[in-house]
C-alpha positions in Angstrom: 0.0 0.0 0.0 1.3 3.5 -0.8 0.4 6.3 1.6 0.8 10.0 0.7 0.5 12.8 3.0 2.2 15.4 5.2 4.0 15.1 8.5 0.9 14.4 10.6 -0.1 11.5 8.4 3.4 10.0 8.3 3.7 10.4 12.1 0.4 8.6 12.7 1.3 5.6 10.6 4.8 5.3 12.1 3.3 5.5 15.7 0.9 2.7 14.8 3.9 0.7 13.5 2.3 0.2 10.1 5.3 1.2 7.9 7.7 -1.3 6.3 9.3 1.0 3.8 9.4 4.8 3.5 10.9 7.1 0.9 11.3 10.5 2.5 12.6 13.6 0.6 14.0 16.4 2.6 14.0 19.9 0.9 16.5 22.4 2.4 14.0 25.3 2.9 11.8 26.4 5.8 8.3 27.5 5.1 6.6 29.0 8.2 6.7 27.0 11.4 5.6 23.6 10.0 4.8 20.4 11.8 7.5 18.0 13.1 7.4 14.5 11.6 9.5 12.9 14.4 7.6 14.0 17.6 6.6 11.0 19.8 8.7 8.6 17.8 11.6 7.9 20.1 13.5 4.7 19.2 12.3 4.7 15.6 15.9 4.4 14.3 16.1 1.0 16.0 13.3 -0.4 13.8 14.7 0.8 10.5 17.9 0.9 8.5 18.2 4.2 6.7 20.1 5.0 3.5 20.5 8.7 2.5 21.4 10.1 -0.9 21.9 13.9 -1.4 21.5 15.3 -4.9 23.4 18.2 -6.4 20.3 20.4 -5.9 20.4 19.8 -2.2 17.5 17.4 -1.9 18.1 14.5 0.4 16.4 11.2 -0.3 16.1 8.9 2.8 15.1 5.3 2.2 13.8 3.7 5.4 13.6 -0.1 5.4 12.2 -2.0 8.3 14.6 -4.4 10.0 13.5 -8.0 10.5 11.1 -8.3 13.3 12.3 -10.6 16.2 
């Protein structure tokens, strides 16, 4: 299943532990105050391996893959 949405949608699915793969693109600009994606997700990095690739334009692509469940 593919889910599109903003930070609140992503955060809700991550908190519910319903994400196996995530392609996150980080754009190096700030627009207003925004919403934080990572609030309430302590320990998330232990569930995923993350590969980052930065392009010449400054975009950073993060590929989050769930590690095997015990």
